[in-house]
C-alpha positions in Angstrom: 4.7 6.9 13.9 3.1 8.9 11.2 -0.5 8.6 10.1 -2.3 9.8 7.0 -6.0 10.5 7.6 -8.4 10.9 4.7 -11.6 12.6 5.6 -13.3 13.8 2.5 -13.1 14.5 -1.2 -13.3 17.3 -3.8 -15.3 17.5 -6.9 -13.7 15.3 -9.6 -12.5 12.7 -7.0 -11.0 9.9 -9.0 -12.4 6.9 -7.0 -10.9 4.2 -9.2 -7.4 5.7 -9.2 -7.6 6.2 -5.4 -8.7 2.6 -5.0 -5.6 1.5 -7.0 -3.4 3.8 -5.0 -4.5 2.2 -1.7 -4.2 -1.3 -3.1 -0.6 -0.7 -4.3 0.6 1.2 -1.2 -1.0 -1.0 1.5 -1.7 -4.3 -0.2 -5.5 -4.0 0.4 -7.8 -6.5 -1.3 -10.3 -5.1 -3.8 -13.0 -5.4 -1.3 -11.0 -3.6 1.4 -10.1 -0.8 -1.1 -13.7 -0.4 -2.2 -14.8 -0.1 1.5 -12.0 2.5 2.1 -13.1 4.6 -0.9 -16.7 4.4 0.4 -15.6 5.7 3.8 -13.9 8.7 2.1 -17.1 9.3 0.0 -19.1 9.3 3.3 -16.5 11.7 4.7 -15.6 9.3 7.4 -12.0 9.3 8.7 -9.9 6.7 7.0 -6.5 6.3 8.8 -3.3 4.7 7.5 -0.1 4.4 9.5 3.2 4.7 7.6 6.8 4.3 8.8 8.3 7.6 7.5 7.0 11.2 7.3 8.3 11.4 3.7 6.2 8.3 2.8 3.2 10.0 4.4 3.8 13.2 2.4 4.2 11.3 -0.9 0.9 9.4 -0.2 -1.0 12.6 0.7 0.4 14.4 -2.4 -0.7 11.5 -4.7 -4.1 11.3 -3.1 -4.7 15.0 -3.2 -4.0 15.0 -7.0 -6.8 12.4 -7.2 -9.2 14.6 -5.3 -9.0 13.1 -1.8 -8.8 15.4 1.2 -6.5 14.4 4.1 -3.9 15.4 6.6 -0.8 14.0 8.1 -0.6 13.4 11.9 2.7 12.6 13.5 2.6 11.1 16.9 5.7 11.3 19.1 6.7 8.3 21.1 7.2 9.1 24.8 10.8 9.7 25.4 12.3 8.1 28.5 14.0 10.8 30.4 14.9 10.7 34.0 15.9 13.5 36.3 18.6 12.7 38.8 18.7 15.0 41.8 
C-alpha cells in the first residue's frame, strides 16, 4: 500500500485548485475537501492511501504544483516466508 501524506503548504498555495484535486481523485464531498484543505493549512498530516506508487507520484506532483507539501510513504506487506530445517 502506498500513502501520500500532505503536511504543509508553500506561499502561493492554490487552495481551491487543491480542493478540486482532492474531490476529483478521491470523490470527497465539498465539505470533506474543505476540511482536508484546512488541515493542510494548519500543517496537520493529511493522509490518503492509493493503490499504485505511480498514482501516488502523480498525485504528489500535481499537488506540489499547487503549493502543497507532502511525501510518499510505501508500506510493505509482511511476506510469508518459512524456513525449513
